[in-house]
Structure formats: C-alpha cells, structure tokens
C-alpha positions, 0 to 999 in steps of 0.5 A: 500500500502506498502512503504519503506524508504531509508535514515531513519536516517536523519531528512528528513527520520525521518520525513517521518517515523513519517508522514507515521506511521499515514498514512491511506493507506501507510504502512511502510514495511521496512526502509533502510540504507547504514550503520549498520543494527540496530533497528531504535530506536537506531537512534531515541530513541523517537520511543521506544515502538512504533516500533520494525522495523529494519534498513536493507541494500538496496536491490532494488529487495527485496524492490520492491518485497514487497513495492509499493513505495520507498522514497529515502531520501539519500544525493545528490550523493548517491541517484543518485547511487540508482535510476537506480537500482530501476527504473529497478524494476518498483517500484514507486520512490519518490526521496528527493535529488537534483539528479533528479531536474536539467534537464541539467546534466552539470548544476548538475555537476557544482552546486552539484559537483557530477556525474549526472545520465544518461540523460534518467533518467533525462528525465523520472523524474517528478518535484514534485511541486504539486500546479503547476505540478499535471497533470504530477505527476499523471502519474509519476513513477519516481518523483523528490521532490523539494528542501526546498528553491525552494518550498517556493520561487517558490510558492511565485513567481509563480503567478506574473511570469506566469502572466508577472507582473514583470520585469523578471530580477529584482528577488531578494530572501533573504531566511533564514532556520533553522539548520535542513536544513543542515542535521544531520551530525556533523559540527562545524558550526552547534554546539549550541555555533556557531549558538545560538544568531547568524545569518550567510549568507552562500553559497553566490551566490553559493547555489545549489538550484539556478539553480533549481529555475531558471529552473522552473521560466524559464519554466513558463516565458522564459524571466526570467534571472539569479536571486539573491539568498541569504541564511542565517542560523537562530538559530532555528531548523526548518522553512524557510522564503523566502522574495522576492523582484521584480519590477512590470511592471506597477502600481498595488496595494496590493489589486489586488495582494492579489486577484490574489493569492487568486484566483490562489491558491483557490483550493490548500489545503496547500497554504494560502494567508494572508490578507492585512497587515498580514505577516506569521511567521515561527512558524505559519507553524511549524510542518505542510505541509502548505505554508503561503504567505504574499504580499505588494506592495510599490507604492512608489518604484513599488516593490512587496514584497513576504513573503513565509514561510514553514517548511523545513522538511515537506512542504520542504521535507517529507510532500511534498513527501507524498503529491506527492505520494498521487497524484501519486496513485490517493488519496486525496493529503491531506491524512495523512497531514491534521494536523494543525501547532504546536503553540507555 
C-alpha cells in the first residue's frame, strides 16, 4: 500500500518517515510540504544515502491518485485547511493535529484559537485511541490521532473511570514532556541555555489538550467534571510522564488495582502494567510505541496514584498513527512497531 506524508519536516513527520521506511506493507510514495520543494535530506541530513525522495507541494488529487493513505502531520490550523480537500478524494486520512479531536467546534475555537472545520467533518472523524476505540477505527476513513498528553493520561485513567472507582471530580494530572513536544520551530524558550538544568510549568490551566481529555473521560463516565491539568517542560528531548492523582470511592488496595489493569489491558500489545512497587521511567519507553503504567494506592489518604509514561513522538504521535492505520486496513496493529525501547 502506498502512503504519503504531509508535514515531513517536523519531528512528528520525521518520525513517521523513519517508522514507515521499515514498514512491511506501507510504502512511502511521496512526502509533502507547504514550503520549498527540496530533497528531504536537506531537512534531515541523517537520511543521506538512504533516500533520494523529494519534498513536493500538496496536491490532494495527485496524492490520492497514487497513495492509499495520507498522514497529515501539519500544525493545528493548517491541517484543518487540508482535510476537506482530501476527504473529497476518498483517500484514507490519518490526521496528527488537534483539528479533528474536539467534537464541539466552539470548544476548538476557544482552546486552539483557530477556525474549526465544518461540523460534518467533525462528525465523520474517528478518535484514534486504539486500546479503547478499535471497533470504530476499523471502519474509519477519516481518523483523528490523539494528542501526546491525552494518550498517556487517558490510558492511565481509563480503567478506574469506566469502572466508577473514583470520585469523578477529584482528577488531578501533573504531566511533564520533553522539548520535542513543542515542535521544531525556533523559540527562545526552547534554546539549550533556557531549558538545560531547568524545569518550567507552562500553559497553566490553559493547555489545549484539556478539553480533549475531558471529552473522552466524559464519554466513558458522564459524571466526570472539569479536571486539573498541569504541564511542565523537562530538559530532555523526548518522553512524557503523566502522574495522576484521584480519590477512590471506597477502600481498595494496590493489589486489586494492579489486577484490574492487568486484566483490562491483557490483550493490548503496547500497554504494560508494572508490578507492585515498580514505577516506569521515561527512558524505559524511549524510542518505542509502548505505554508503561505504574499504580499505588495510599490507604492512608484513599488516593490512587497513576504513573503513565510514553514517548511523545511515537506512542504520542507517529507510532500511534501507524498503529491506527494498521487497524484501519485490517493488519496486525503491531506491524512495523514491534521494536523494543532504546536503553540507555
């Protein structure tokens, strides 16, 4: 199957190229940009000697004529302008931006500060959290890939939210990401001397992933109210740690919670539940499509602590996009993603 990538010069698009390059079924037919048409190796010199593919301008009809799937890794606000033309062609679309994630266009306008796509397109888009929406993903033609923070957070919260085991008003999320989560564009706040040996909180109570997380939690349990969600920038390149605090509705112990998570995720190849007393580190999932989750009940306070880690560029973006494309086309969801994490 031929695939095309739009936005290949960013970190997410670069990871799509790297992972799809080795995929046994998906063949990279073309890569596209809104900028200059140059060899991809000029943007990514590490690809010298591996590919002579050229960045091309975006022509939806031409792309759809030669490819079966288009991955759109353009920024939010740009992707929304491309999607309508691709929908008209009938090609499968996997969108990595935030432009199709929120079902309420007014929420999108408020949080993302861009004009939303039409309601009809939002209604067609399938939210691609594969561990929890596989049946709909198998039928999707237009797929919205989840955000990186929501992926780590929702996978961590889903079992206890759906089983009504927590006070739905008690959710507090303390999330931290590496600098690649901010993209490849130049910014003073991301230069080495600003982030090295530093830890910064940002977008306090204003992060655009808040409504995405709330929307999905409320689909699972309509009692869930507004969440407290704080984001921090770590002085590392990649990875997310989402540490979640929730109040349990009755007395549970760590053993019973770990047993529940193991049972729920036992058939999900990319979610791994850590043994009691063992908590995941970002480096332990780096370069992989895995999400590792650690759990602990504080019986003194009645609170559950959930620690969920992912690689923001893979499980939080490109890897999950390929996982979804596999499911959309009836392939094993792990195909092309079976590599173990990098360590150290």
